[in-house]
Legacy VTK file of the C-alpha trace (Angstrom):
# vtk DataFile Version 3.0
C-alpha trace
ASCII
DATASET POLYDATA
POINTS 103 float
230.491 126.171 -173.900
232.378 126.515 -177.179
229.267 125.624 -179.169
227.240 128.253 -177.299
229.754 130.910 -178.376
228.972 130.115 -182.022
225.165 130.186 -181.639
223.152 133.037 -183.137
221.399 135.083 -180.478
221.024 138.252 -182.558
217.286 138.424 -181.818
217.955 138.411 -178.083
220.855 140.865 -178.316
218.623 143.350 -180.154
216.176 143.283 -177.249
218.799 144.822 -174.933
217.989 142.740 -171.875
221.548 141.542 -171.186
224.659 143.348 -172.394
228.239 144.335 -171.584
228.670 148.040 -170.864
231.351 150.069 -169.201
234.231 149.378 -166.850
235.174 150.449 -163.358
238.326 152.496 -162.626
240.391 149.289 -162.633
239.173 148.279 -166.090
236.864 145.517 -164.847
233.892 145.234 -167.259
230.219 145.118 -166.273
227.547 142.740 -167.511
224.148 144.412 -167.124
220.782 142.632 -166.939
217.698 144.842 -167.361
215.081 142.615 -165.771
212.044 144.688 -166.789
212.764 143.653 -170.385
212.485 139.941 -169.577
209.450 138.152 -170.969
209.204 134.429 -170.247
206.944 133.942 -173.253
209.508 135.183 -175.762
211.859 132.167 -175.433
212.300 128.995 -173.402
214.161 129.041 -170.106
216.835 126.836 -171.658
217.426 129.229 -174.562
217.613 132.236 -172.252
220.195 130.522 -170.029
222.210 129.577 -173.133
222.059 133.243 -174.168
223.271 134.290 -170.706
226.232 131.881 -170.920
226.921 133.093 -174.480
227.033 136.732 -173.359
229.103 135.900 -170.272
231.670 133.842 -172.173
231.988 136.298 -175.070
232.697 139.125 -172.635
235.097 137.136 -170.481
237.010 135.742 -173.446
237.620 139.288 -174.671
239.551 140.037 -171.470
243.347 139.668 -171.463
243.176 137.780 -168.160
240.811 135.072 -169.487
240.112 132.444 -168.072
240.701 134.257 -164.776
238.896 137.435 -165.813
236.879 139.398 -163.296
233.613 141.171 -164.025
230.791 142.986 -162.292
227.243 141.748 -162.689
224.664 144.535 -162.449
220.968 143.761 -162.164
218.657 146.654 -163.040
215.357 145.950 -161.284
213.758 149.320 -162.024
210.109 148.686 -163.018
210.544 144.905 -162.572
207.163 143.294 -161.937
205.368 139.975 -161.762
205.074 139.923 -165.547
208.871 139.762 -165.763
209.197 136.954 -163.226
210.347 133.635 -164.665
210.823 131.076 -161.908
211.817 128.247 -164.247
214.538 130.356 -165.889
215.837 131.662 -162.532
216.177 128.107 -161.199
217.949 126.886 -164.327
220.262 129.918 -164.387
221.178 129.481 -160.717
221.942 125.785 -161.244
224.040 126.528 -164.359
226.039 129.281 -162.649
226.764 127.188 -159.551
227.887 124.213 -161.629
230.017 126.121 -164.150
231.066 129.368 -162.439
231.557 128.469 -158.769
233.442 131.595 -157.716
LINES 1 104
103 0 1 2 3 4 5 6 7 8 9 10 11 12 13 14 15 16 17 18 19 20 21 22 23 24 25 26 27 28 29 30 31 32 33 34 35 36 37 38 39 40 41 42 43 44 45 46 47 48 49 50 51 52 53 54 55 56 57 58 59 60 61 62 63 64 65 66 67 68 69 70 71 72 73 74 75 76 77 78 79 80 81 82 83 84 85 86 87 88 89 90 91 92 93 94 95 96 97 98 99 100 101 102
């Protein structure tokens, strides 16, 4: 995970598909995924999952309660369609989250 933190994902950050934005009334931050912006042809499933872990870890590590930080995960599915579907990436992401973030 530490090596993922150091990787350059500036191209993917600029796209605005996955980002930290806002907090609830208790100060718990929100990670937002805008699924209509996903394009499986832009990067490999492995790179996208590494980007997801990068974004997740960067946000969590910024919290004072890290490594026990809480967060909300918001999925914006407005205008999501078959062209945004990426079965390979979804399977890899689910496997990665279950193995590394069980709660």
